[in-house]
PDB file of N, CA, C and O in Angstrom:
ATOM      1  N   UNK A   1     -18.718   6.947  -9.101  1.00  0.00           N
ATOM      2  CA  UNK A   1     -18.630   5.393  -9.007  1.00  0.00           C
ATOM      3  C   UNK A   1     -19.725   5.661  -7.409  1.00  0.00           C
ATOM      4  O   UNK A   1     -19.903   6.629  -6.671  1.00  0.00           O
ATOM      5  N   UNK A   2     -20.131   4.568  -7.432  1.00  0.00           N
ATOM      6  CA  UNK A   2     -21.198   4.707  -5.622  1.00  0.00           C
ATOM      7  C   UNK A   2     -20.235   4.173  -4.495  1.00  0.00           C
ATOM      8  O   UNK A   2     -19.161   3.582  -4.608  1.00  0.00           O
ATOM      9  N   UNK A   3     -20.918   4.547  -3.401  1.00  0.00           N
ATOM     10  CA  UNK A   3     -20.596   4.235  -2.392  1.00  0.00           C
ATOM     11  C   UNK A   3     -19.675   2.665  -2.235  1.00  0.00           C
ATOM     12  O   UNK A   3     -18.533   2.361  -1.888  1.00  0.00           O
ATOM     13  N   UNK A   4     -21.050   1.834  -2.764  1.00  0.00           N
ATOM     14  CA  UNK A   4     -20.879   0.574  -2.842  1.00  0.00           C
ATOM     15  C   UNK A   4     -20.089  -0.118  -3.542  1.00  0.00           C
ATOM     16  O   UNK A   4     -19.621  -1.214  -3.235  1.00  0.00           O
ATOM     17  N   UNK A   5     -19.838   0.709  -4.866  1.00  0.00           N
ATOM     18  CA  UNK A   5     -18.653   0.152  -5.378  1.00  0.00           C
ATOM     19  C   UNK A   5     -17.265   0.346  -5.028  1.00  0.00           C
ATOM     20  O   UNK A   5     -16.368  -0.463  -5.263  1.00  0.00           O
ATOM     21  N   UNK A   6     -17.144   1.406  -4.481  1.00  0.00           N
ATOM     22  CA  UNK A   6     -16.349   1.957  -3.543  1.00  0.00           C
ATOM     23  C   UNK A   6     -16.083   0.905  -2.602  1.00  0.00           C
ATOM     24  O   UNK A   6     -15.283   0.148  -3.151  1.00  0.00           O
ATOM     25  N   UNK A   7     -16.320   0.556  -1.632  1.00  0.00           N
ATOM     26  CA  UNK A   7     -16.672  -0.231  -0.586  1.00  0.00           C
ATOM     27  C   UNK A   7     -16.660  -1.804  -1.123  1.00  0.00           C
ATOM     28  O   UNK A   7     -17.180  -2.529  -0.276  1.00  0.00           O
ATOM     29  N   UNK A   8     -16.273  -2.430  -2.132  1.00  0.00           N
ATOM     30  CA  UNK A   8     -15.802  -3.551  -2.300  1.00  0.00           C
ATOM     31  C   UNK A   8     -14.470  -3.491  -2.884  1.00  0.00           C
ATOM     32  O   UNK A   8     -13.822  -4.457  -3.287  1.00  0.00           O
ATOM     33  N   UNK A   9     -14.249  -2.711  -2.888  1.00  0.00           N
ATOM     34  CA  UNK A   9     -12.613  -2.513  -2.936  1.00  0.00           C
ATOM     35  C   UNK A   9     -11.906  -2.555  -1.570  1.00  0.00           C
ATOM     36  O   UNK A   9     -10.687  -2.389  -1.601  1.00  0.00           O
ATOM     37  N   UNK A  10     -12.391  -2.719  -0.582  1.00  0.00           N
ATOM     38  CA  UNK A  10     -11.600  -3.167   0.785  1.00  0.00           C
ATOM     39  C   UNK A  10     -12.289  -4.457   1.268  1.00  0.00           C
ATOM     40  O   UNK A  10     -13.488  -4.731   1.230  1.00  0.00           O
ATOM     41  N   UNK A  11     -11.337  -5.130   1.694  1.00  0.00           N
ATOM     42  CA  UNK A  11     -11.706  -6.473   1.917  1.00  0.00           C
ATOM     43  C   UNK A  11     -11.167  -6.783   3.256  1.00  0.00           C
ATOM     44  O   UNK A  11     -10.207  -6.050   3.491  1.00  0.00           O
ATOM     45  N   UNK A  12     -11.456  -7.678   4.314  1.00  0.00           N
ATOM     46  CA  UNK A  12     -11.069  -7.964   5.809  1.00  0.00           C
ATOM     47  C   UNK A  12     -11.153  -9.682   5.533  1.00  0.00           C
ATOM     48  O   UNK A  12     -12.088 -10.383   5.145  1.00  0.00           O
ATOM     49  N   UNK A  13      -9.888  -9.980   5.876  1.00  0.00           N
ATOM     50  CA  UNK A  13      -9.852 -11.748   6.087  1.00  0.00           C
ATOM     51  C   UNK A  13      -9.319 -11.952   6.910  1.00  0.00           C
ATOM     52  O   UNK A  13      -8.237 -11.364   6.911  1.00  0.00           O
ATOM     53  N   UNK A  14      -9.576 -12.815   8.110  1.00  0.00           N
ATOM     54  CA  UNK A  14      -8.539 -12.925   9.356  1.00  0.00           C
ATOM     55  C   UNK A  14      -6.896 -13.168   9.035  1.00  0.00           C
ATOM     56  O   UNK A  14      -5.864 -12.886   9.643  1.00  0.00           O
ATOM     57  N   UNK A  15      -7.291 -14.036   7.391  1.00  0.00           N
ATOM     58  CA  UNK A  15      -6.104 -14.250   7.509  1.00  0.00           C
ATOM     59  C   UNK A  15      -5.183 -13.409   6.762  1.00  0.00           C
ATOM     60  O   UNK A  15      -4.151 -14.010   6.462  1.00  0.00           O
ATOM     61  N   UNK A  16      -5.244 -12.143   6.351  1.00  0.00           N
ATOM     62  CA  UNK A  16      -4.942 -11.256   6.037  1.00  0.00           C
ATOM     63  C   UNK A  16      -4.552 -10.172   6.726  1.00  0.00           C
ATOM     64  O   UNK A  16      -5.477  -9.543   7.240  1.00  0.00           O
ATOM     65  N   UNK A  17      -3.151  -9.639   6.945  1.00  0.00           N
ATOM     66  CA  UNK A  17      -2.728  -8.927   7.650  1.00  0.00           C
ATOM     67  C   UNK A  17      -3.881  -9.076   9.135  1.00  0.00           C
ATOM     68  O   UNK A  17      -4.612  -8.175   9.546  1.00  0.00           O
ATOM     69  N   UNK A  18      -3.795  -9.978   9.512  1.00  0.00           N
ATOM     70  CA  UNK A  18      -4.812 -10.127  10.790  1.00  0.00           C
ATOM     71  C   UNK A  18      -5.863  -9.506  10.813  1.00  0.00           C
ATOM     72  O   UNK A  18      -6.246  -8.975  11.856  1.00  0.00           O
ATOM     73  N   UNK A  19      -6.561  -9.436   9.669  1.00  0.00           N
ATOM     74  CA  UNK A  19      -7.727  -8.396   9.711  1.00  0.00           C
ATOM     75  C   UNK A  19      -8.220  -7.453   9.666  1.00  0.00           C
ATOM     76  O   UNK A  19      -9.365  -7.087   9.931  1.00  0.00           O
ATOM     77  N   UNK A  20      -6.799  -6.671   9.085  1.00  0.00           N
ATOM     78  CA  UNK A  20      -7.144  -5.535   8.909  1.00  0.00           C
ATOM     79  C   UNK A  20      -7.651  -5.147   7.534  1.00  0.00           C
ATOM     80  O   UNK A  20      -7.191  -5.723   6.548  1.00  0.00           O
ATOM     81  N   UNK A  21      -8.424  -4.355   7.432  1.00  0.00           N
ATOM     82  CA  UNK A  21      -9.128  -3.314   6.298  1.00  0.00           C
ATOM     83  C   UNK A  21      -7.737  -3.721   5.036  1.00  0.00           C
ATOM     84  O   UNK A  21      -6.582  -3.315   5.160  1.00  0.00           O
ATOM     85  N   UNK A  22      -8.125  -4.391   4.153  1.00  0.00           N
ATOM     86  CA  UNK A  22      -7.175  -3.762   2.786  1.00  0.00           C
ATOM     87  C   UNK A  22      -7.554  -3.747   1.938  1.00  0.00           C
ATOM     88  O   UNK A  22      -8.661  -4.258   1.771  1.00  0.00           O
ATOM     89  N   UNK A  23      -6.702  -3.011   0.639  1.00  0.00           N
ATOM     90  CA  UNK A  23      -7.036  -3.225  -0.555  1.00  0.00           C
ATOM     91  C   UNK A  23      -7.207  -4.442  -1.100  1.00  0.00           C
ATOM     92  O   UNK A  23      -6.303  -5.276  -1.045  1.00  0.00           O
ATOM     93  N   UNK A  24      -8.599  -4.738  -1.799  1.00  0.00           N
ATOM     94  CA  UNK A  24      -8.664  -6.345  -1.897  1.00  0.00           C
ATOM     95  C   UNK A  24      -7.601  -6.487  -3.140  1.00  0.00           C
ATOM     96  O   UNK A  24      -7.208  -5.762  -4.054  1.00  0.00           O
ATOM     97  N   UNK A  25      -7.394  -7.592  -2.752  1.00  0.00           N
ATOM     98  CA  UNK A  25      -5.874  -8.115  -3.651  1.00  0.00           C
ATOM     99  C   UNK A  25      -4.523  -7.654  -3.405  1.00  0.00           C
ATOM    100  O   UNK A  25      -3.465  -7.841  -4.007  1.00  0.00           O
ATOM    101  N   UNK A  26      -4.769  -7.134  -2.575  1.00  0.00           N
ATOM    102  CA  UNK A  26      -3.126  -6.210  -2.076  1.00  0.00           C
ATOM    103  C   UNK A  26      -3.013  -6.941  -0.216  1.00  0.00           C
ATOM    104  O   UNK A  26      -3.684  -7.774   0.392  1.00  0.00           O
ATOM    105  N   UNK A  27      -1.942  -6.182   0.102  1.00  0.00           N
ATOM    106  CA  UNK A  27      -2.059  -6.486   1.697  1.00  0.00           C
ATOM    107  C   UNK A  27      -1.293  -4.832   1.778  1.00  0.00           C
ATOM    108  O   UNK A  27      -0.283  -4.729   2.475  1.00  0.00           O
ATOM    109  N   UNK A  28      -1.795  -3.666   1.088  1.00  0.00           N
ATOM    110  CA  UNK A  28      -1.773  -2.924   1.565  1.00  0.00           C
ATOM    111  C   UNK A  28      -3.110  -2.593   2.401  1.00  0.00           C
ATOM    112  O   UNK A  28      -4.226  -2.879   1.969  1.00  0.00           O
ATOM    113  N   UNK A  29      -2.840  -1.822   3.917  1.00  0.00           N
ATOM    114  CA  UNK A  29      -4.330  -1.560   5.071  1.00  0.00           C
ATOM    115  C   UNK A  29      -4.624  -0.405   4.499  1.00  0.00           C
ATOM    116  O   UNK A  29      -3.869   0.250   3.779  1.00  0.00           O
ATOM    117  N   UNK A  30      -5.752  -0.132   4.819  1.00  0.00           N
ATOM    118  CA  UNK A  30      -6.562   1.450   4.891  1.00  0.00           C
ATOM    119  C   UNK A  30      -5.696   2.591   5.559  1.00  0.00           C
ATOM    120  O   UNK A  30      -5.433   3.741   5.209  1.00  0.00           O
ATOM    121  N   UNK A  31      -5.293   1.688   6.856  1.00  0.00           N
ATOM    122  CA  UNK A  31      -4.673   2.642   7.619  1.00  0.00           C
ATOM    123  C   UNK A  31      -3.369   3.291   7.331  1.00  0.00           C
ATOM    124  O   UNK A  31      -3.060   4.441   7.643  1.00  0.00           O
ATOM    125  N   UNK A  32      -2.594   2.372   6.661  1.00  0.00           N
ATOM    126  CA  UNK A  32      -1.387   2.383   6.049  1.00  0.00           C
ATOM    127  C   UNK A  32      -1.692   3.628   4.556  1.00  0.00           C
ATOM    128  O   UNK A  32      -0.794   4.444   4.348  1.00  0.00           O
ATOM    129  N   UNK A  33      -2.791   3.653   3.759  1.00  0.00           N
ATOM    130  CA  UNK A  33      -3.066   4.522   2.650  1.00  0.00           C
ATOM    131  C   UNK A  33      -3.506   5.873   3.431  1.00  0.00           C
ATOM    132  O   UNK A  33      -3.298   7.022   3.041  1.00  0.00           O
ATOM    133  N   UNK A  34      -4.119   5.502   4.545  1.00  0.00           N
ATOM    134  CA  UNK A  34      -4.365   6.826   5.345  1.00  0.00           C
ATOM    135  C   UNK A  34      -3.292   7.787   5.603  1.00  0.00           C
ATOM    136  O   UNK A  34      -3.324   8.970   5.264  1.00  0.00           O
ATOM    137  N   UNK A  35      -2.189   7.108   6.322  1.00  0.00           N
ATOM    138  CA  UNK A  35      -1.330   7.453   6.902  1.00  0.00           C
ATOM    139  C   UNK A  35      -0.159   8.492   5.869  1.00  0.00           C
ATOM    140  O   UNK A  35       0.456   9.522   6.146  1.00  0.00           O
ATOM    141  N   UNK A  36      -0.212   7.821   4.863  1.00  0.00           N
ATOM    142  CA  UNK A  36       0.504   7.961   3.620  1.00  0.00           C
ATOM    143  C   UNK A  36       0.230   9.779   3.114  1.00  0.00           C
ATOM    144  O   UNK A  36       1.010  10.669   2.774  1.00  0.00           O
ATOM    145  N   UNK A  37      -1.230   9.717   3.280  1.00  0.00           N
ATOM    146  CA  UNK A  37      -2.115  10.916   2.737  1.00  0.00           C
ATOM    147  C   UNK A  37      -2.372  12.080   3.797  1.00  0.00           C
ATOM    148  O   UNK A  37      -2.701  13.248   3.595  1.00  0.00           O
ATOM    149  N   UNK A  38      -2.059  11.240   5.271  1.00  0.00           N
ATOM    150  CA  UNK A  38      -2.129  12.247   6.182  1.00  0.00           C
ATOM    151  C   UNK A  38      -0.399  12.551   6.356  1.00  0.00           C
ATOM    152  O   UNK A  38       0.092  12.906   7.427  1.00  0.00           O
ATOM    153  N   UNK A  39       0.189  12.392   5.419  1.00  0.00           N
ATOM    154  CA  UNK A  39       1.983  12.827   5.935  1.00  0.00           C
ATOM    155  C   UNK A  39       2.239  13.643   4.461  1.00  0.00           C
ATOM    156  O   UNK A  39       3.376  13.996   4.147  1.00  0.00           O
ATOM    157  N   UNK A  40       0.990  13.920   3.539  1.00  0.00           N
ATOM    158  CA  UNK A  40       1.564  14.856   2.670  1.00  0.00           C
ATOM    159  C   UNK A  40       1.735  14.247   1.396  1.00  0.00           C
ATOM    160  O   UNK A  40       2.603  14.769   0.697  1.00  0.00           O
ATOM    161  N   UNK A  41       1.124  13.270   0.916  1.00  0.00           N
ATOM    162  CA  UNK A  41       1.316  12.051  -0.350  1.00  0.00           C
ATOM    163  C   UNK A  41      -0.052  12.273  -0.860  1.00  0.00           C
ATOM    164  O   UNK A  41      -1.120  12.051  -0.289  1.00  0.00           O
ATOM    165  N   UNK A  42       0.239  12.892  -2.379  1.00  0.00           N
ATOM    166  CA  UNK A  42      -1.526  12.669  -2.661  1.00  0.00           C
ATOM    167  C   UNK A  42      -1.936  11.192  -3.346  1.00  0.00           C
ATOM    168  O   UNK A  42      -1.033  10.357  -3.291  1.00  0.00           O
ATOM    169  N   UNK A  43      -2.731  10.920  -3.752  1.00  0.00           N
ATOM    170  CA  UNK A  43      -3.181   9.899  -4.613  1.00  0.00           C
ATOM    171  C   UNK A  43      -2.261   9.537  -5.599  1.00  0.00           C
ATOM    172  O   UNK A  43      -1.636   8.480  -5.522  1.00  0.00           O
ATOM    173  N   UNK A  44      -2.131  10.294  -6.478  1.00  0.00           N
ATOM    174  CA  UNK A  44      -1.180  10.216  -7.623  1.00  0.00           C
ATOM    175  C   UNK A  44       0.213   9.965  -7.300  1.00  0.00           C
ATOM    176  O   UNK A  44       0.895   9.334  -8.108  1.00  0.00           O
ATOM    177  N   UNK A  45       0.764  10.428  -6.105  1.00  0.00           N
ATOM    178  CA  UNK A  45       2.293   9.667  -5.915  1.00  0.00           C
ATOM    179  C   UNK A  45       1.756   7.950  -5.050  1.00  0.00           C
ATOM    180  O   UNK A  45       2.505   6.975  -5.109  1.00  0.00           O
ATOM    181  N   UNK A  46       0.784   7.912  -4.530  1.00  0.00           N
ATOM    182  CA  UNK A  46       0.791   6.878  -3.702  1.00  0.00           C
ATOM    183  C   UNK A  46       0.533   5.366  -5.089  1.00  0.00           C
ATOM    184  O   UNK A  46       1.005   4.230  -5.040  1.00  0.00           O
ATOM    185  N   UNK A  47      -0.246   5.904  -6.023  1.00  0.00           N
ATOM    186  CA  UNK A  47      -0.358   4.907  -7.298  1.00  0.00           C
ATOM    187  C   UNK A  47       0.861   4.894  -7.540  1.00  0.00           C
ATOM    188  O   UNK A  47       1.438   3.925  -7.045  1.00  0.00           O
ATOM    189  N   UNK A  48       1.673   5.793  -8.277  1.00  0.00           N
ATOM    190  CA  UNK A  48       2.878   5.345  -8.908  1.00  0.00           C
ATOM    191  C   UNK A  48       3.577   4.509  -8.093  1.00  0.00           C
ATOM    192  O   UNK A  48       4.302   3.636  -8.569  1.00  0.00           O
ATOM    193  N   UNK A  49       3.430   4.690  -6.772  1.00  0.00           N
ATOM    194  CA  UNK A  49       4.504   4.076  -6.013  1.00  0.00           C
ATOM    195  C   UNK A  49       4.377   2.640  -6.105  1.00  0.00           C
ATOM    196  O   UNK A  49       5.264   1.819  -6.338  1.00  0.00           O
ATOM    197  N   UNK A  50       2.732   2.395  -5.816  1.00  0.00           N
ATOM    198  CA  UNK A  50       2.374   0.564  -5.988  1.00  0.00           C
ATOM    199  C   UNK A  50       1.523   0.264  -7.105  1.00  0.00           C
ATOM    200  O   UNK A  50       0.351   0.619  -7.230  1.00  0.00           O
ATOM    201  N   UNK A  51       2.309  -0.523  -8.028  1.00  0.00           N
ATOM    202  CA  UNK A  51       1.977  -0.932  -9.194  1.00  0.00           C
ATOM    203  C   UNK A  51       0.603  -1.641  -8.892  1.00  0.00           C
ATOM    204  O   UNK A  51       0.425  -2.502  -8.029  1.00  0.00           O
ATOM    205  N   UNK A  52      -0.343  -1.123  -9.762  1.00  0.00           N
ATOM    206  CA  UNK A  52      -1.906  -1.934 -10.145  1.00  0.00           C
ATOM    207  C   UNK A  52      -2.429  -0.933  -9.049  1.00  0.00           C
ATOM    208  O   UNK A  52      -3.577  -1.373  -9.111  1.00  0.00           O
ATOM    209  N   UNK A  53      -2.499  -0.207  -8.347  1.00  0.00           N
ATOM    210  CA  UNK A  53      -3.113   0.662  -7.436  1.00  0.00           C
ATOM    211  C   UNK A  53      -4.105   1.819  -8.118  1.00  0.00           C
ATOM    212  O   UNK A  53      -3.519   2.619  -8.847  1.00  0.00           O
ATOM    213  N   UNK A  54      -5.167   1.947  -8.002  1.00  0.00           N
ATOM    214  CA  UNK A  54      -5.502   2.973  -8.424  1.00  0.00           C
ATOM    215  C   UNK A  54      -6.449   4.487  -7.726  1.00  0.00           C
ATOM    216  O   UNK A  54      -6.870   4.533  -6.570  1.00  0.00           O
ATOM    217  N   UNK A  55      -6.585   5.421  -8.594  1.00  0.00           N
ATOM    218  CA  UNK A  55      -7.141   6.228  -7.542  1.00  0.00           C
ATOM    219  C   UNK A  55      -8.511   6.056  -7.127  1.00  0.00           C
ATOM    220  O   UNK A  55      -8.984   6.850  -6.313  1.00  0.00           O
ATOM    221  N   UNK A  56      -9.121   5.223  -7.536  1.00  0.00           N
ATOM    222  CA  UNK A  56     -10.673   4.815  -6.911  1.00  0.00           C
ATOM    223  C   UNK A  56     -10.312   3.705  -5.431  1.00  0.00           C
ATOM    224  O   UNK A  56     -11.195   3.326  -4.661  1.00  0.00           O
ATOM    225  N   UNK A  57      -9.008   3.383  -5.317  1.00  0.00           N
ATOM    226  CA  UNK A  57      -8.334   2.313  -4.246  1.00  0.00           C
ATOM    227  C   UNK A  57      -8.218   3.140  -2.864  1.00  0.00           C
ATOM    228  O   UNK A  57      -8.435   2.852  -1.687  1.00  0.00           O
ATOM    229  N   UNK A  58      -7.625   4.704  -3.776  1.00  0.00           N
ATOM    230  CA  UNK A  58      -7.291   5.766  -2.404  1.00  0.00           C
ATOM    231  C   UNK A  58      -8.565   5.984  -2.016  1.00  0.00           C
ATOM    232  O   UNK A  58      -8.960   5.700  -0.886  1.00  0.00           O
ATOM    233  N   UNK A  59      -9.386   6.566  -3.033  1.00  0.00           N
ATOM    234  CA  UNK A  59     -10.786   6.847  -2.647  1.00  0.00           C
ATOM    235  C   UNK A  59     -11.744   6.503  -1.766  1.00  0.00           C
ATOM    236  O   UNK A  59     -12.507   7.152  -1.050  1.00  0.00           O
ATOM    237  N   UNK A  60     -11.489   4.949  -2.027  1.00  0.00           N
ATOM    238  CA  UNK A  60     -12.289   4.137  -0.774  1.00  0.00           C
ATOM    239  C   UNK A  60     -11.769   3.786   0.601  1.00  0.00           C
ATOM    240  O   UNK A  60     -12.379   3.619   1.658  1.00  0.00           O
ATOM    241  N   UNK A  61     -10.386   3.714   0.290  1.00  0.00           N
ATOM    242  CA  UNK A  61      -9.593   3.824   1.886  1.00  0.00           C
ATOM    243  C   UNK A  61     -10.456   4.887   2.197  1.00  0.00           C
ATOM    244  O   UNK A  61     -11.244   4.401   3.009  1.00  0.00           O
ATOM    245  N   UNK A  62     -10.774   6.142   1.997  1.00  0.00           N
ATOM    246  CA  UNK A  62     -10.744   7.478   2.543  1.00  0.00           C
ATOM    247  C   UNK A  62     -12.688   7.623   2.912  1.00  0.00           C
ATOM    248  O   UNK A  62     -13.211   8.277   3.815  1.00  0.00           O
ATOM    249  N   UNK A  63     -13.284   6.870   1.983  1.00  0.00           N
ATOM    250  CA  UNK A  63     -14.572   6.351   2.427  1.00  0.00           C
ATOM    251  C   UNK A  63     -14.739   5.575   3.312  1.00  0.00           C
ATOM    252  O   UNK A  63     -15.587   5.865   4.156  1.00  0.00           O
ATOM    253  N   UNK A  64     -14.035   4.387   3.427  1.00  0.00           N
ATOM    254  CA  UNK A  64     -14.273   3.467   4.140  1.00  0.00           C
ATOM    255  C   UNK A  64     -13.518   3.656   5.964  1.00  0.00           C
ATOM    256  O   UNK A  64     -13.596   2.834   6.876  1.00  0.00           O
ATOM    257  N   UNK A  65     -13.019   4.653   5.972  1.00  0.00           N
ATOM    258  CA  UNK A  65     -12.638   5.271   7.050  1.00  0.00           C
ATOM    259  C   UNK A  65     -14.163   6.291   7.501  1.00  0.00           C
ATOM    260  O   UNK A  65     -14.755   6.202   8.576  1.00  0.00           O
ATOM    261  N   UNK A  66     -14.499   7.135   6.449  1.00  0.00           N
ATOM    262  CA  UNK A  66     -15.808   7.782   6.819  1.00  0.00           C
ATOM    263  C   UNK A  66     -16.997   7.255   7.267  1.00  0.00           C
ATOM    264  O   UNK A  66     -17.730   7.842   8.063  1.00  0.00           O
ATOM    265  N   UNK A  67     -17.249   6.034   6.729  1.00  0.00           N
ATOM    266  CA  UNK A  67     -18.148   4.980   7.101  1.00  0.00           C
ATOM    267  C   UNK A  67     -17.895   4.548   8.220  1.00  0.00           C
ATOM    268  O   UNK A  67     -18.670   4.755   9.154  1.00  0.00           O
ATOM    269  N   UNK A  68     -16.848   3.913   8.355  1.00  0.00           N
ATOM    270  CA  UNK A  68     -16.149   3.877   9.977  1.00  0.00           C
ATOM    271  C   UNK A  68     -16.877   4.332  11.160  1.00  0.00           C
ATOM    272  O   UNK A  68     -17.594   3.800  12.008  1.00  0.00           O
ATOM    273  N   UNK A  69     -16.346   5.751  10.862  1.00  0.00           N
ATOM    274  CA  UNK A  69     -16.647   6.920  11.986  1.00  0.00           C
ATOM    275  C   UNK A  69     -17.729   7.374  12.094  1.00  0.00           C
ATOM    276  O   UNK A  69     -17.878   8.157  13.032  1.00  0.00           O
ATOM    277  N   UNK A  70     -18.955   7.081  11.179  1.00  0.00           N
ATOM    278  CA  UNK A  70     -20.321   7.437  11.269  1.00  0.00           C
ATOM    279  C   UNK A  70     -21.160   6.814  12.386  1.00  0.00           C
ATOM    280  O   UNK A  70     -22.247   7.183  12.831  1.00  0.00           O
ATOM    281  N   UNK A  71     -20.220   5.553  12.805  1.00  0.00           N
ATOM    282  CA  UNK A  71     -20.602   4.637  13.640  1.00  0.00           C
ATOM    283  C   UNK A  71     -20.160   4.194  14.755  1.00  0.00           C
ATOM    284  O   UNK A  71     -20.429   3.170  15.383  1.00  0.00           O
ATOM    285  N   UNK A  72     -19.258   5.291  15.010  1.00  0.00           N
ATOM    286  CA  UNK A  72     -18.394   5.183  15.960  1.00  0.00           C
ATOM    287  C   UNK A  72     -18.694   6.144  17.542  1.00  0.00           C
ATOM    288  O   UNK A  72     -18.534   7.357  17.408  1.00  0.00           O
ATOM    289  N   UNK A  73     -18.848   5.959  18.077  1.00  0.00           N
ATOM    290  CA  UNK A  73     -18.870   6.249  19.630  1.00  0.00           C
ATOM    291  C   UNK A  73     -17.875   7.249  20.375  1.00  0.00           C
ATOM    292  O   UNK A  73     -16.863   6.598  20.634  1.00  0.00           O
ATOM    293  N   UNK A  74     -17.786   8.147  20.685  1.00  0.00           N
ATOM    294  CA  UNK A  74     -16.575   8.963  21.064  1.00  0.00           C
ATOM    295  C   UNK A  74     -17.078   9.491  22.456  1.00  0.00           C
ATOM    296  O   UNK A  74     -18.200   9.979  22.599  1.00  0.00           O
ATOM    297  N   UNK A  75     -16.068   9.343  23.576  1.00  0.00           N
ATOM    298  CA  UNK A  75     -16.445   9.762  25.033  1.00  0.00           C
ATOM    299  C   UNK A  75     -15.087  10.372  25.529  1.00  0.00           C
ATOM    300  O   UNK A  75     -14.171   9.612  25.843  1.00  0.00           O
ATOM    301  N   UNK A  76     -14.977  11.430  25.585  1.00  0.00           N
ATOM    302  CA  UNK A  76     -13.913  12.161  26.173  1.00  0.00           C
ATOM    303  C   UNK A  76     -13.014  11.331  27.774  1.00  0.00           C
ATOM    304  O   UNK A  76     -13.437  10.993  28.880  1.00  0.00           O
ATOM    305  N   UNK A  77     -11.839  11.291  27.200  1.00  0.00           N
ATOM    306  CA  UNK A  77     -11.820  10.675  28.716  1.00  0.00           C
ATOM    307  C   UNK A  77     -11.518  11.492  29.694  1.00  0.00           C
ATOM    308  O   UNK A  77     -11.416  10.954  30.797  1.00  0.00           O
ATOM    309  N   UNK A  78     -11.342  12.622  29.639  1.00  0.00           N
ATOM    310  CA  UNK A  78     -11.494  13.664  30.553  1.00  0.00           C
ATOM    311  C   UNK A  78     -11.969  15.328  30.306  1.00  0.00           C
ATOM    312  O   UNK A  78     -11.628  16.029  29.353  1.00  0.00           O
ATOM    313  N   UNK A  79     -12.744  15.676  31.318  1.00  0.00           N
ATOM    314  CA  UNK A  79     -13.233  17.085  31.020  1.00  0.00           C
ATOM    315  C   UNK A  79     -12.207  17.989  30.202  1.00  0.00           C
ATOM    316  O   UNK A  79     -11.002  17.808  30.377  1.00  0.00           O
ATOM    317  N   UNK A  80     -12.724  19.089  29.195  1.00  0.00           N
ATOM    318  CA  UNK A  80     -12.439  19.969  28.575  1.00  0.00           C
ATOM    319  C   UNK A  80     -12.183  20.968  29.525  1.00  0.00           C
ATOM    320  O   UNK A  80     -13.160  20.961  30.274  1.00  0.00           O
ATOM    321  N   UNK A  81     -11.409  21.799  29.880  1.00  0.00           N
ATOM    322  CA  UNK A  81     -11.151  22.914  30.659  1.00  0.00           C
ATOM    323  C   UNK A  81     -11.982  24.015  29.838  1.00  0.00           C
ATOM    324  O   UNK A  81     -12.121  23.574  28.697  1.00  0.00           O
ATOM    325  N   UNK A  82     -12.607  25.309  29.970  1.00  0.00           N
ATOM    326  CA  UNK A  82     -13.038  25.601  29.471  1.00  0.00           C
ATOM    327  C   UNK A  82     -12.874  27.390  29.489  1.00  0.00           C
ATOM    328  O   UNK A  82     -13.530  28.078  28.707  1.00  0.00           O
TER     329      UNK A  82
END
């Protein structure tokens, strides 16, 4: 599946979860799905937990985060000690 098709699975609407990016047609935020992954759940566990969710929805969350970070600038708050 192309990046564009995956990203079409993510929507943002100011009237849904205060505009946070969600999986289209749900109130599941990208942030929430990424947090589940970060804490050890795999895509199969997540889609078993939430009816209607697909592996491509989970992949879309990862891609969305990746694309978001491409255009984010990071500035250190303090100099690292070498």
